Residue, then its C-alpha position, 0 to 999 in steps of 0.5 A: x900191355x897186358x892182352x885184355x888191354x891190347x884186345x881192347x885198344x886194337x878191337x876196330x883193327x882185330x875186327x876189320x881183319x875178322x870181317x876182311x877174312x869172314x867177307x871171302x866166306x860169304x855164301x855165293x850171291x849174298x851180300x852182308x855189310x860189315x856190321x852183319x860180318x862182324x856180328x857178335x864177334x865185338x861182345x865176344x872179344x870185350x867179355x873175353x878181354x874182361x875175363x883176363x883182367x880177372x884172377x883165376x883160381x886152379x878150380x876155374x883153370x882146371x874146369x877151363x882146361x877141360x872145356x867147361x864153360x865159366x865165361x858167361x856172356x861170351x857163350x851167349x855171343x858165340x851161340x848166337x853167331x852160330x845160330x846166325x851163321x847157319x840162318x845166313x846159309x854159311x857152312x859149318x866150316x866156314x863158321x869154323x874157319x872164323x874163329x881160327x882167323x880171330x885167334x891168328x889175328x889176335x895171337x899175331x898182332x899181339x906177337x908183332x908188338x915190340x915190348x911183348x919180345x920175350x914174352x913174359x910169363x904173364x903174357x903167356x898165361x894171357x895167350x893160354x886163356x884167350x886161346x881157351x876161351x876162343x876154343x870155348x866160343x868155337x864149340x858153343x858156336x858149333x852147337x848152336x849152329x847145329x842146334x839151329x839146323x836140327x831145329x829146322x828139320x823137326x820145324x821142317x818135319x813137324x809141318x809136313x807131319x801135320x799135313x795128309x800130304x806125302x812128302x819126301x826129298x830125293x838126293x842127286x842120284x835119286x834116292x830118298x833122303x826124307x819122308x814124312x810120317x804119313x809117307x812113312x806109314x803108307x810104306x810100312x817102313x821107318x826113315x832109317x830104313x827107307x834113306x838111301x833107296x830108290x823107288x825100285x829098292x822099296x817095290x812100290x807100285x810103278x817104281x821105275x816109272x818113278x824113278x825115271x820121272x826122278x832122274x828127268x827133273x835131276x836132268x832138266x831141272x824142270x817139275x814133273x806132274x802125275x798120278x798114281x793109284x797106291x794101295x793101302x792094303x790088299x784089294x784097296x787103291x787110292x789114287x794120288x796126284x803127286x808133283x816132283x820139284x828141283x830144289x835149289x841151294x842159296x847158290x842156285x846150285x840143284x841140292x835135290x829133288x822134293x816130291x809131294x802127294x796128294x790123295x785124290x781119290x775122294x775129290x776124283x769121285x765126287x768130280x765123276x758124280x757131279x759129271x754124271x748128275x750134269x750129263x745123265x738121266x737120273x732115273x734111267x741113267x741115260x745121257x740127259x739133254x746136255x750130254x745128247x746135245x754134245x755128241x750130236x754137236x759132234x756127230x754132225x760136224x763128223x759127218x758134214x766134214x767126211x760124208x758119212x752119214x748118221x741118223x737121229x731117231x726122235x722117239x716119242x712113247x705112245x699111251x705113256x701118259x695114259x698108263x702113268x695116270x692109271x697105274x701111278x708115277x712109280x710104275x710109270x718110272x718103272x716102264x721108262x727104265x724098261x723102255x730104255x733097256x729095250x732101246x738100248x739093246x737095239x743099238x750099237x755099243x758106239x751109238x747114242x740112247x739119250x732121254x730129253x725128259x719125259x717120255x721122249x727119247x733121241x738116238x744117235x745112230x753113228x756112220x750108216x755104213x749099211x743101206x736100211x740100217x736105220x730103218x731096222x733100228x726103227x723097226x726093233x724098238x716098234x716091237x720092242x715097245x709093243x710087247x707089254x711091260x710087266x710092273x707089279x703083276x700088271x701089264x701095260x701096254x704102250x708103243x712109239x711113234x718114230x721120227x728119223x732124219x739124217x745128216x748131212x742129207x737132210x741138215x747140216x747143223x745139229x739144230x736143224x737135224x733135231x727140227x727135222x727128226x721132231x717133225x718126221x716123229x709127229x708125222x708118225x703121230x699123224x699116221x696113227x703111232x706105233x710107226x716111224x717116218x723119214x723126213x722129207x723136204x717136200x713133207x711126203x711119208x716115205x715108208x721104206 
């Protein structure tokens, strides 16, 4: 029996042995049925068997001995097998071992047949041709395996390089194994120069902390998030959000650490602008009604818990409407800006001066540890408001009426404290303006 007929007649036995061996090479936690394991082996054997029936010229013998492919379809089957094995997670060594097992299975079964002893010359030729075919299949399968892997790497790199995010991969020693184009451009390095280095080796900002975080991911298996500033050029820094995450292979073993960073400079700037627009008065730059109420709530809560008093001053500008009508809204806006700056200069850095709207202002004085502090601040503000405001070569004269309420003595809620300070301000208006009044539960005016 020739080797060609032997292969075809014993196809199932050969494939069973192939399947049995291939099952020992399956990646951990993966399952494959018989048809998947034999995948293209049947087509390779059928093609080799058909080739063995064909006469071979000296030229063909020479070409095959040199490893040049002349089998056509068989190469396609081997090529598909190599790509499929890479896709399924087989190692290259496992894939090569399958061909060794196929070779051994066929030759061992063939040699064990009684009628093949001693082996005739034509059988020896068949075995030589069979081994050449297996060698060629192995070569094409390995090439396909590498092509598949390299294609994935190229695709992976193309995807990561098409985004503005910085992407990189570290090995289990915390050294770079990959960085995408954007990251390399930021570093001003080539990939070959970066691979094998740590953050510290590259002299990157906060390098020691970054290396420590990579090691933290390696040892804990938990992601790490953070923010850092990175300068593209001297004097220019951008803010990046980043995450370092563990990477696991198909067997569940940690294979490395992947890092992704995103430039959030514009987003953070927009968030700050939006926050300022929502919490600060656009004309004066002072906290607006919203931020004032938030701070007042916190300060009243602190005062009621600790017993340390705070004062709320309600300030209304006298004669501002008349000046605004006389000199125009632009001049009125400047007066409001100047008045805000003067009030701010009368208080401590920790105190709050806010504009509620129009010509109404509020002031929160924290921690009144000194007797008479609220009174002294009120007198300073009155003095500042009496000074003329020079706007466009005009001297504009206004004054202020101030109401003062204390927490927790007069009230223990923000709403009540606002009501009491507002009431005291109206008492100062009734007293002729340009003065201040403390709130009194008995509605008596108290001049300190």
